[in-house]
Each structure stands twice: as C-alpha cells, then as structure tokens.
C-alpha positions as CSV (number, residue, x, y, z in Angstrom):
1,M,-8.2,-41.4,9.9
2,A,-11.0,-41.4,12.5
3,R,-14.7,-42.1,11.9
4,I,-16.7,-39.2,13.2
5,V,-20.5,-39.0,13.6
6,V,-22.1,-35.5,13.7
7,I,-25.6,-35.2,15.1
8,G,-27.6,-32.4,13.4
9,A,-27.0,-30.4,10.3
10,G,-27.1,-26.9,11.8
11,M,-24.6,-24.3,10.7
12,G,-22.1,-25.2,13.5
13,A,-22.4,-28.8,12.7
14,L,-21.8,-28.2,9.0
15,A,-18.8,-26.0,9.8
16,T,-17.3,-28.8,12.0
17,A,-18.0,-31.5,9.4
18,A,-16.3,-29.6,6.6
19,R,-13.2,-28.9,8.7
20,L,-12.9,-32.5,10.0
21,A,-13.3,-33.9,6.4
22,V,-10.5,-31.7,5.2
23,A,-8.3,-32.9,8.0
24,G,-8.7,-36.4,6.6
25,H,-11.4,-37.9,8.8
26,R,-14.5,-39.8,7.6
27,V,-17.5,-37.8,8.6
28,V,-21.2,-38.9,8.5
29,V,-23.9,-36.4,9.5
30,F,-27.3,-37.7,10.9
31,E,-30.1,-35.1,10.7
32,R,-33.7,-35.9,11.8
33,A,-35.1,-33.4,9.3
34,E,-35.1,-33.8,5.6
35,T,-32.7,-30.9,5.0
36,Y,-29.7,-29.0,6.3
37,G,-29.2,-25.6,8.0
38,G,-31.1,-26.0,11.3
39,A,-32.5,-22.6,12.2
40,V,-31.2,-21.2,8.9
41,A,-34.3,-22.1,7.0
42,A,-36.6,-20.6,4.4
43,V,-40.2,-20.6,3.3
44,E,-41.2,-20.5,-0.4
45,R,-44.8,-19.9,-1.6
46,D,-46.3,-18.5,-4.7
47,G,-43.0,-17.2,-6.0
48,F,-42.1,-15.5,-2.6
49,A,-39.1,-16.6,-0.5
50,F,-38.5,-15.7,3.1
51,D,-35.6,-16.4,5.6
52,T,-37.1,-17.8,8.8
53,G,-33.8,-17.7,10.7
54,P,-31.3,-14.8,10.7
55,G,-31.9,-12.4,7.9
56,L,-28.6,-10.7,7.9
57,L,-25.0,-11.7,8.3
58,L,-22.4,-10.3,10.8
59,L,-18.7,-11.0,10.7
60,P,-18.6,-12.7,7.2
61,A,-14.8,-13.2,7.9
62,V,-15.8,-16.4,9.9
63,Y,-17.3,-18.0,6.8
64,R,-14.5,-16.6,4.5
65,D,-12.1,-18.4,6.8
66,L,-14.1,-21.6,6.6
67,F,-14.1,-21.6,2.8
68,L,-10.4,-20.8,2.5
69,K,-9.5,-23.5,5.1
70,T,-11.7,-26.1,3.5
71,G,-10.9,-25.5,-0.2
72,K,-8.7,-22.4,-0.7
73,E,-11.7,-20.8,-2.3
74,P,-13.2,-17.4,-1.4
75,L,-16.7,-17.4,0.1
76,E,-17.7,-14.9,-2.6
77,S,-17.2,-17.5,-5.3
78,R,-20.2,-19.3,-3.8
79,V,-22.5,-16.6,-2.5
80,E,-23.0,-12.9,-3.3
81,L,-22.6,-10.6,-0.3
82,S,-23.4,-6.9,-0.1
83,Q,-23.1,-4.4,2.7
84,V,-26.5,-3.1,3.8
85,E,-26.8,0.7,3.5
86,P,-28.1,2.1,5.8
87,A,-27.3,-0.6,8.3
88,V,-30.7,0.0,10.0
89,R,-33.5,2.6,10.4
90,H,-34.9,3.2,13.8
91,V,-38.5,4.4,14.3
92,F,-38.9,5.5,18.0
93,A,-42.1,5.7,20.0
94,N,-42.3,9.5,19.6
95,G,-42.1,9.3,15.9
96,T,-38.5,10.3,15.6
97,E,-36.6,8.4,12.9
98,V,-32.8,7.8,12.4
99,S,-31.0,5.9,9.8
100,L,-27.6,4.6,10.9
101,P,-24.9,4.1,8.2
102,N,-23.1,0.8,7.9
103,A,-19.8,0.5,9.7
104,S,-19.2,4.2,10.1
105,R,-18.7,5.4,13.7
106,A,-18.5,9.0,12.6
107,G,-21.6,8.7,10.4
108,V,-23.5,7.2,13.3
109,G,-22.6,10.1,15.5
110,E,-23.7,12.6,12.9
111,A,-27.0,10.8,12.3
112,L,-27.7,10.7,16.1
113,D,-27.0,14.4,16.5
114,A,-29.3,15.3,13.7
115,A,-32.2,13.1,14.9
116,L,-31.9,13.2,18.7
117,G,-30.2,16.5,19.3
118,A,-26.7,17.9,19.5
119,G,-24.4,15.9,21.8
120,R,-26.2,12.6,21.4
121,G,-23.7,11.4,19.0
122,A,-20.8,12.2,21.4
123,L,-22.5,10.3,24.2
124,W,-22.9,7.3,22.0
125,A,-19.3,7.5,20.7
126,G,-18.0,7.5,24.3
127,F,-20.1,4.4,25.0
128,M,-18.8,2.7,21.9
129,N,-15.2,3.5,23.0
130,R,-15.8,1.6,26.2
131,A,-17.6,-1.2,24.3
132,R,-14.4,-1.5,22.3
133,E,-12.5,-2.1,25.5
134,A,-15.0,-4.8,26.5
135,W,-14.6,-6.4,23.1
136,D,-10.8,-6.3,23.2
137,R,-10.8,-7.9,26.7
138,S,-13.4,-10.6,26.0
139,R,-13.1,-11.4,22.3
140,R,-10.5,-14.2,22.4
141,P,-11.7,-16.1,25.4
142,L,-15.3,-15.8,24.4
143,L,-15.1,-16.5,20.7
144,E,-11.6,-17.8,19.6
145,E,-10.7,-20.2,22.3
146,P,-12.3,-23.3,23.9
147,L,-14.0,-22.4,27.2
148,W,-11.4,-22.1,29.9
149,P,-11.3,-24.7,32.6
150,N,-11.3,-21.8,35.0
151,W,-14.3,-20.2,33.3
152,Q,-15.3,-18.6,36.6
153,V,-12.8,-15.9,35.7
154,L,-14.9,-14.9,32.8
155,A,-18.1,-15.2,35.0
156,D,-16.8,-12.9,37.7
157,R,-14.8,-10.3,35.7
158,E,-16.8,-7.5,34.0
159,P,-14.8,-6.4,30.9
160,Y,-16.8,-3.3,30.3
161,P,-15.1,-0.3,31.9
162,A,-18.2,1.4,33.4
163,V,-17.8,5.1,34.3
164,P,-18.1,5.7,38.1
165,Y,-20.5,8.5,39.0
166,R,-19.8,10.4,42.2
167,R,-22.6,11.1,44.6
168,L,-22.5,13.4,47.6
169,L,-21.7,11.5,50.8
170,R,-22.5,8.3,49.2
171,K,-20.5,5.6,47.4
172,D,-19.8,6.1,43.7
173,R,-22.4,4.5,41.5
174,V,-21.3,2.3,38.6
175,A,-23.6,0.8,36.0
176,A,-24.2,-2.9,36.7
177,T,-26.6,-3.7,33.9
178,L,-27.1,-2.6,30.3
179,S,-30.1,-0.5,31.3
180,E,-28.1,1.3,33.9
181,V,-25.4,2.0,31.3
182,A,-28.2,3.8,29.4
183,E,-29.3,5.7,32.5
184,L,-25.9,6.8,33.8
185,E,-23.7,7.0,30.7
186,L,-26.2,7.9,28.0
187,E,-28.0,10.4,30.3
188,A,-31.2,8.4,30.2
189,D,-31.9,9.8,26.7
190,P,-35.0,7.9,25.6
191,G,-33.8,7.5,22.0
192,L,-30.3,6.2,23.0
193,R,-31.8,4.0,25.6
194,A,-34.1,2.4,23.1
195,L,-31.3,2.0,20.6
196,L,-29.1,0.3,23.2
197,E,-31.7,-1.9,24.8
198,Q,-33.0,-3.4,21.5
199,Y,-29.6,-5.0,20.9
200,A,-30.2,-7.2,24.0
201,L,-34.0,-7.7,23.5
202,V,-33.5,-9.0,19.9
203,W,-31.3,-11.8,21.4
204,G,-33.9,-12.6,24.1
205,L,-31.9,-10.8,26.8
206,D,-33.4,-8.6,29.4
207,P,-31.4,-5.3,29.4
208,R,-32.4,-4.7,33.0
209,T,-30.4,-7.7,34.1
210,A,-27.9,-8.2,31.2
211,P,-24.4,-7.1,32.2
212,P,-22.7,-4.1,30.7
213,S,-20.6,-6.6,28.7
214,A,-23.6,-6.8,26.4
215,A,-22.2,-3.6,25.0
216,V,-20.2,-5.9,22.6
217,L,-23.4,-6.5,20.7
218,P,-23.9,-3.1,19.2
219,Y,-20.1,-2.7,18.9
220,L,-19.9,-5.9,16.8
221,E,-22.5,-4.6,14.4
222,Q,-21.5,-1.0,14.1
223,T,-17.8,-1.7,13.8
224,F,-17.6,-4.7,11.4
225,G,-20.8,-4.0,9.5
226,V,-24.0,-5.8,8.4
227,W,-24.2,-7.9,5.2
228,A,-26.9,-9.3,3.1
229,V,-26.7,-12.6,1.2
230,R,-28.3,-12.7,-2.2
231,G,-31.0,-15.3,-2.1
232,G,-31.2,-15.0,1.7
233,T,-29.0,-16.6,4.4
234,R,-30.4,-20.0,3.2
235,S,-28.0,-19.5,0.3
236,L,-25.2,-19.4,2.8
237,A,-26.4,-22.6,4.4
238,R,-26.6,-24.2,0.9
239,A,-23.0,-23.2,0.1
240,V,-21.6,-24.7,3.3
241,Y,-23.6,-27.9,2.8
242,E,-22.2,-28.2,-0.7
243,R,-18.7,-27.6,0.6
244,C,-19.2,-30.5,2.9
245,L,-20.4,-32.7,0.0
246,A,-17.3,-31.7,-2.0
247,R,-15.1,-32.8,0.9
248,G,-16.7,-36.2,1.1
249,V,-19.0,-35.7,4.1
250,E,-21.9,-38.2,4.0
251,F,-25.4,-37.1,5.0
252,R,-28.3,-39.1,6.2
253,F,-31.5,-37.1,6.3
254,G,-34.6,-38.3,8.1
255,A,-32.3,-40.2,10.5
256,E,-33.2,-39.4,14.2
257,V,-30.5,-40.3,16.7
258,T,-32.0,-41.5,19.9
259,R,-29.0,-42.7,21.8
260,I,-25.3,-42.0,22.1
261,V,-23.5,-45.3,22.4
262,E,-20.9,-45.5,25.3
263,K,-18.2,-48.1,25.4
264,D,-15.3,-48.4,27.8
265,G,-16.2,-45.0,29.2
266,R,-16.2,-43.0,26.0
267,A,-18.6,-42.1,23.2
268,A,-18.4,-44.9,20.6
269,G,-21.2,-44.2,18.1
270,V,-24.9,-43.5,17.9
271,E,-28.2,-45.5,17.7
272,C,-31.0,-44.4,15.5
273,A,-34.8,-44.6,16.0
274,E,-35.0,-47.7,13.8
275,G,-32.5,-49.4,15.9
276,T,-29.4,-49.3,13.7
277,V,-26.1,-48.4,15.3
278,E,-23.3,-46.4,13.7
279,E,-19.9,-46.9,15.3
280,A,-17.6,-43.9,15.6
281,D,-14.3,-42.8,17.2
282,F,-15.9,-39.4,18.1
283,V,-19.4,-38.0,18.3
284,V,-20.2,-34.3,17.7
285,A,-23.7,-33.3,18.9
286,G,-25.2,-30.2,17.4
287,V,-28.4,-30.3,19.4
288,A,-30.0,-28.4,22.3
289,P,-29.4,-29.5,25.9
290,G,-32.7,-31.3,26.4
291,P,-32.5,-33.6,23.4
292,L,-28.8,-34.3,24.2
293,A,-29.5,-35.2,27.8
294,A,-32.2,-37.7,26.5
295,M,-29.6,-39.4,24.3
296,L,-27.6,-40.2,27.5
297,P,-30.3,-41.2,30.1
298,G,-29.5,-40.5,33.7
299,T,-26.3,-38.5,32.9
300,D,-25.4,-34.9,32.1
301,P,-22.5,-35.0,29.7
302,R,-21.7,-31.4,30.6
303,A,-21.5,-31.8,34.3
304,G,-17.8,-31.9,34.1
305,D,-17.4,-28.3,33.0
306,G,-19.2,-26.9,36.1
307,M,-21.9,-25.3,34.1
308,A,-25.6,-26.4,33.7
309,P,-27.1,-26.0,30.3
310,R,-29.2,-22.9,30.1
311,S,-33.0,-23.2,29.6
312,G,-36.1,-21.0,29.4
313,M,-34.6,-18.5,26.9
314,P,-37.2,-16.5,24.9
315,S,-38.2,-17.3,21.4
316,R,-39.3,-15.4,18.4
317,L,-42.6,-14.8,16.6
318,I,-42.1,-14.4,12.8
319,V,-44.7,-13.0,10.4
320,L,-44.1,-13.4,6.7
321,L,-45.9,-10.9,4.5
322,A,-46.5,-11.2,0.7
323,L,-47.2,-7.7,-0.7
324,R,-48.5,-6.4,-4.0
325,G,-46.7,-3.4,-5.3
326,A,-43.0,-2.8,-5.9
327,R,-40.6,-2.0,-3.1
328,P,-39.8,1.7,-3.3
329,D,-36.4,2.8,-4.3
330,G,-34.2,3.7,-1.2
331,T,-36.2,1.5,1.2
332,P,-33.9,0.4,4.1
333,H,-33.3,-3.3,4.3
334,R,-34.0,-3.3,8.0
335,T,-36.1,-1.1,10.2
336,V,-36.6,-1.4,13.9
337,V,-40.0,0.0,15.2
338,H,-39.7,0.5,18.9
339,A,-42.4,-0.1,21.5
340,A,-44.1,2.8,23.2
341,D,-43.5,1.3,26.6
342,R,-40.3,-0.6,26.8
343,D,-40.6,-1.5,30.4
344,A,-44.1,-3.0,29.8
345,E,-42.7,-5.0,26.9
346,L,-39.8,-6.3,29.0
347,D,-42.3,-7.3,31.8
348,A,-44.3,-9.2,29.3
349,V,-41.4,-11.1,27.9
350,F,-39.3,-11.7,31.0
351,G,-41.8,-11.1,33.9
352,T,-43.2,-13.7,36.4
353,A,-46.2,-14.1,34.2
354,P,-44.8,-13.7,30.8
355,G,-46.9,-13.2,27.7
356,P,-46.8,-11.5,24.3
357,P,-46.4,-7.8,24.8
358,E,-49.3,-5.5,23.8
359,R,-47.1,-3.2,21.7
360,P,-43.9,-5.0,20.7
361,T,-40.7,-3.9,19.3
362,V,-40.7,-5.2,15.7
363,T,-37.8,-5.7,13.3
364,V,-38.9,-5.2,9.7
365,L,-36.8,-6.8,7.0
366,R,-37.5,-5.6,3.4
367,P,-34.6,-7.2,1.4
368,G,-35.3,-6.0,-2.1
369,D,-33.8,-9.2,-3.4
370,P,-35.2,-10.2,-6.8
371,A,-34.7,-13.9,-5.8
372,G,-37.3,-13.5,-3.1
373,V,-40.3,-12.2,-5.2
374,P,-42.2,-13.5,-8.2
375,D,-41.6,-10.2,-10.1
376,A,-40.7,-6.6,-9.6
377,E,-44.3,-5.7,-8.8
378,H,-44.3,-7.6,-5.5
379,E,-42.4,-7.4,-2.2
380,A,-41.5,-9.9,0.5
381,V,-41.4,-8.6,4.1
382,T,-40.5,-10.4,7.3
383,L,-41.5,-9.2,10.8
384,T,-39.8,-10.5,13.9
385,T,-40.4,-9.8,17.6
386,T,-39.1,-11.4,20.8
387,V,-41.7,-13.5,22.8
388,P,-41.6,-16.0,25.6
389,S,-40.7,-19.6,24.6
390,H,-43.5,-22.0,23.9
391,R,-44.8,-24.0,27.0
392,A,-46.7,-27.1,26.2
393,D,-48.2,-27.1,29.7
394,G,-49.2,-23.5,29.6
395,P,-52.3,-21.7,28.0
396,P,-52.2,-21.4,24.2
397,A,-50.8,-18.1,23.0
398,D,-52.9,-16.1,20.7
399,H,-50.3,-15.7,18.0
400,D,-52.7,-14.4,15.3
401,R,-53.6,-11.5,17.6
402,Q,-49.9,-10.9,18.2
403,A,-49.3,-11.0,14.5
404,D,-52.0,-8.3,14.1
405,R,-50.1,-6.1,16.7
406,M,-46.8,-6.6,14.8
407,I,-48.5,-5.6,11.5
408,E,-49.9,-2.5,13.2
409,A,-46.4,-1.6,14.4
410,A,-44.9,-2.3,11.0
411,E,-47.3,0.2,9.4
412,R,-45.2,2.9,11.0
413,A,-42.4,1.7,8.7
414,I,-44.5,0.7,5.7
415,P,-47.4,3.1,5.1
416,G,-50.4,1.4,3.5
417,L,-49.1,-2.0,4.5
418,R,-52.6,-3.6,5.0
419,E,-53.9,-2.4,1.6
420,R,-50.9,-4.2,-0.1
421,L,-51.2,-7.4,1.8
422,L,-51.8,-10.5,-0.3
423,W,-51.3,-13.1,2.5
424,R,-49.3,-13.8,5.7
425,E,-47.9,-16.8,7.4
426,V,-47.0,-17.0,11.1
427,R,-44.1,-18.9,12.5
428,T,-44.5,-19.5,16.2
429,P,-42.2,-20.7,18.9
430,A,-43.8,-24.1,18.6
431,D,-42.8,-24.1,14.9
432,I,-39.3,-23.2,15.8
433,E,-39.2,-26.1,18.3
434,A,-40.4,-28.5,15.6
435,A,-37.8,-27.3,13.1
436,T,-34.8,-27.1,15.4
437,G,-35.6,-29.4,18.3
438,A,-34.9,-26.6,20.8
439,P,-37.4,-27.0,23.7
440,G,-40.0,-24.2,23.6
441,G,-38.5,-22.9,20.4
442,A,-35.9,-21.0,22.5
443,V,-33.3,-19.1,20.6
444,P,-29.8,-19.1,22.1
445,A,-28.0,-15.8,22.6
446,P,-24.3,-15.1,22.1
447,A,-22.1,-15.8,25.1
448,L,-21.3,-12.8,27.3
449,A,-18.8,-12.4,30.1
450,A,-19.7,-11.5,33.7
451,A,-23.2,-11.9,35.2
452,G,-21.9,-14.8,37.4
453,G,-21.5,-17.0,34.2
454,R,-25.3,-17.3,33.6
455,L,-24.8,-15.9,30.0
456,L,-21.9,-18.3,29.2
457,H,-22.6,-21.5,27.4
458,P,-21.3,-25.0,28.3
459,S,-17.9,-26.0,26.9
460,N,-17.6,-27.9,23.6
461,S,-15.8,-30.6,25.4
462,T,-18.0,-32.8,27.7
463,S,-17.4,-35.1,30.7
464,L,-17.8,-38.1,28.3
465,P,-14.5,-38.6,26.4
466,G,-15.1,-38.6,22.7
467,L,-18.3,-36.5,22.8
468,F,-18.2,-32.9,21.8
469,T,-21.0,-30.3,21.4
470,V,-21.3,-27.6,18.7
471,G,-23.7,-24.8,17.7
472,G,-25.7,-22.2,19.5
473,W,-26.3,-24.2,22.6
474,S,-22.6,-24.6,23.3
475,H,-19.7,-22.2,23.6
476,P,-19.6,-19.5,22.2
477,G,-23.4,-19.3,21.8
478,G,-26.0,-18.3,19.3
479,G,-25.7,-16.4,16.0
480,L,-24.4,-17.2,12.6
481,P,-20.8,-16.0,13.2
482,H,-20.8,-17.8,16.6
483,A,-22.0,-21.1,14.9
484,G,-19.0,-20.9,12.5
485,M,-16.6,-20.2,15.4
486,S,-18.0,-23.1,17.3
487,G,-17.2,-25.4,14.4
488,T,-13.6,-24.2,14.3
489,L,-13.2,-24.9,18.1
490,V,-14.7,-28.4,17.9
491,A,-12.7,-29.4,14.9
492,G,-9.6,-28.2,16.7
493,L,-10.3,-30.1,19.8
494,V,-11.0,-33.4,17.8
495,V,-7.9,-32.9,15.6
496,E,-5.4,-31.6,18.2
497,G,-6.9,-32.9,21.4
498,P,-7.5,-31.0,24.7
499,E,-4.3,-29.0,24.3
500,F,-5.9,-27.0,21.4
501,R,-6.1,-23.4,22.3
502,G,-7.7,-21.8,19.3
503,S,-6.3,-20.7,16.0
504,R,-3.8,-17.9,16.0
C-alpha cells in the first residue's frame, strides 16, 4: 500500500483519489480552499442557487464508470440526471431561431432545414459524418490513453477528412481551420457558420485558427447528448467527494501546498504553508501550470514530455440573475444568443489588443430546477460569455458594463428580463483565478489533435519520477468528462506504472 498525496480537490483530483483508494492505497488530499470541486462551484443567495462552473454534463458514461469501479453502484443512485430537451436553442443575429433536439442527428437536420432553408440540414449532416471520422481516429489517443511519447504524431496528423475543392488552374483548396470548414463545406451559410464557430468560442478557441479536428466538439454533444444534474453540477461534485470519503480518502481543507518535496531524484511528499511536511510515495498535482512550477522552483516538471504548459487561454464572464416570476413552461434549458458581428467579437477576445466584445455571444442557462429557486414564482438564470483572461498588469476591465451588454443580449431570449430582475452578481476572470488558482482565470479547453500540438496538453507523467498531474491543465484537457478521464489515466499510471496504456 502506497501513501499518496493529491494536491487540489478539483474533479480530476477527486476521481483519481477515489480510484487510488479502491486500489488499496492511502490517499490524502490537500486543498487550499475550504471546499471541494475546484471550478465546479456554486453560489447560493436568498434561496437562489447557481452553478458557476459547467452547467450541463456531457458523456455521463465517464462518471457512471467511476461509480461502478469505485463501489459497484450506479451514478444515478447518487445524483438525478435528465436529458435536456431541446439540447439547445440558437438565436442568430438576424433574428432566426432554431431549437436542436438532443442526440438526434435526423432531428437536427430537420430543424436546420426548417429554420435556415432546405438543404442546410444535409450540409450539416455531411459535416457531422466527417466529424465522426475525426472522432473515431482521435478518440482513443486523445481521451482514453496516456499521451503518447511520440505525441508529435498527434500534433502533425489532422484526423478530420476535409473535402478538397478544385479550383481552375490552381491547387485544390482544403479547409485548414474550423472557420474554413464553415466557408468551404457549409457553403458559408451564416447560420451554420455561427452554429459551428460557437462550439470553439465557448471553449476559448478562435475558430479562425482552431484546426478542423475541433469538429469533434459539436459531434460529442450532438451524438452522445446533453444532460442536466438535479441540484446543479455541484451535486455531481458532492457525490464524487462523498464517494472519496466512503473509500477512506482523507481531506485537509484550508491547507495550501507550497513545495513538492524531492528526495533521491523523485517526488517524496509536500510541504504546506505553515511548514509541515507530509511524506508520500507518489504526489498527484491537480493544479494549473504556474502554481505547479512554483512548487518546484527552477524546474519544469513537464520538460521531459517535450511540451510546454499552455498559457494565456481566455476566461469567462458569468452573470447570475435572480428573477421574479415563474419560468414559463417549455422554456429551453440552454439558449445561445449569437453576436451580430462574429469577426469583431473574435478580434476582441483573441486580437492583439484583446478586450470585452461590444456585442458578445451569450449562453443563457434557465434550468427550471426547483432546487435552484426559493419557490415556483422565481427563476434563476446564468449568463456566460468568453472574455480575455485577467491581467494583473493591464487596465481594469469594466465588467459591470460588459454584464449590461450580456443582459441586453439575453433579452432576445428572455423578453422583459430587466423588468423581472431582482438582483445580479458578476463573476469575473479574477474571481475564477481566486477560486481555482488558474492564472488570469483562464479556462482550459479539451485537447485537440493537429495544429502542431498547440492544443494538446502536457502528459500526466512528468520528468520527476513519482509526480503526476491531473485535471484540465493536463492530458486530455478541460471539461467535466475530460476531468474524469484524466483521473482514470493517472490512477492507472500510479497503479500499473508507465506500461499502462488505458482501460480496454
């Protein structure tokens, strides 16, 4: 039985701790905050409750597997899941609206034909068929296996089978970015372009530079479905935390790790801010690259994998709205209100002088969960948009003004919103940084193949023996399902050693 220290209590770290404890190891988790869950947090006020992290769950199979492998108990015995129907409503800049059904390829095609014009559904279906090929080619190495030592193969090989377009007396043109996929393969239809590009934008990826392999993002959602958790995704975090407790994992909250102890060339424990040292046979770090590097002064524990930790990723601005009045029957759980000028929005978020976009794309969540409101005559709404990460050395961002813009956009989805507003709270990138420790409040995206490897994440193994990394800043990247997969990979590497190649 090994003694294992886990730094951080985010979802990937919790998943790792539960799996290692079931394998017979003694696990202790050090968390600088006073609670678990990391980015999967919540705000409660005046009887209202809001998720401030992900509001919906993709691939619940990841957490079903976690609960079965750590207790032979179904996930649904601990949390109540329901498929969201429709999966999403889109409100485009020209006022056109379309509601897309959950996990129904045929239904999505019919909805697009009805809203955008005949043939639009067939264009999207053809794109999704190619996205399926990209998923089939990249799923295992990107999600189910530790990052290959020859990860450059993933970096250089584009799994998306882009359609070549012949040009008279010129070389065939093939889409090299997600935006070019929209231009060439979706015939530059403005609605389809907006639909496709927002899948990248919501993860802080610029569709003008994201590779075609980002097609797996809409494929993942439209094929496997979107799920809501009763009580919010915070309830899922609570269930995983309680599973850890049931398996004997020890938690120390309010305990900030400042140094990883090295002995005889390997990780041998951690030192906390108050000077206490906890010895360990293995250390698992569920923290962002900057804080991790600070725990090992003068070294980069990931230098051995040939990849530098990514930085400068965008963040999110979140506005929590408490509304008077009942949520109308048939209200979609999620609505995406698209910006009028997507290029201007992308320039604002990703340009050389980034700043909050004047008219942002806003995701509106209206859960309709009785657990989130004081009574049936009130509604809790969450607005989210992608913004540049916080810069301590830069000019202060006017987040209140940006919140006003988001509410203005959301009124296209919620008529009479301002008249119903009781109060609002704003969660800024600086707030995300304070809660998660991620510099600038940056939010990690899922790993993607191609693009020279810049959208891959560093390996879970490090150049320091005995030290592993887990969570959104490590392979396979950000997102609730990816965090659970990360936990599976790290537990396998600790238990089976470097020969571990993923569960089959």
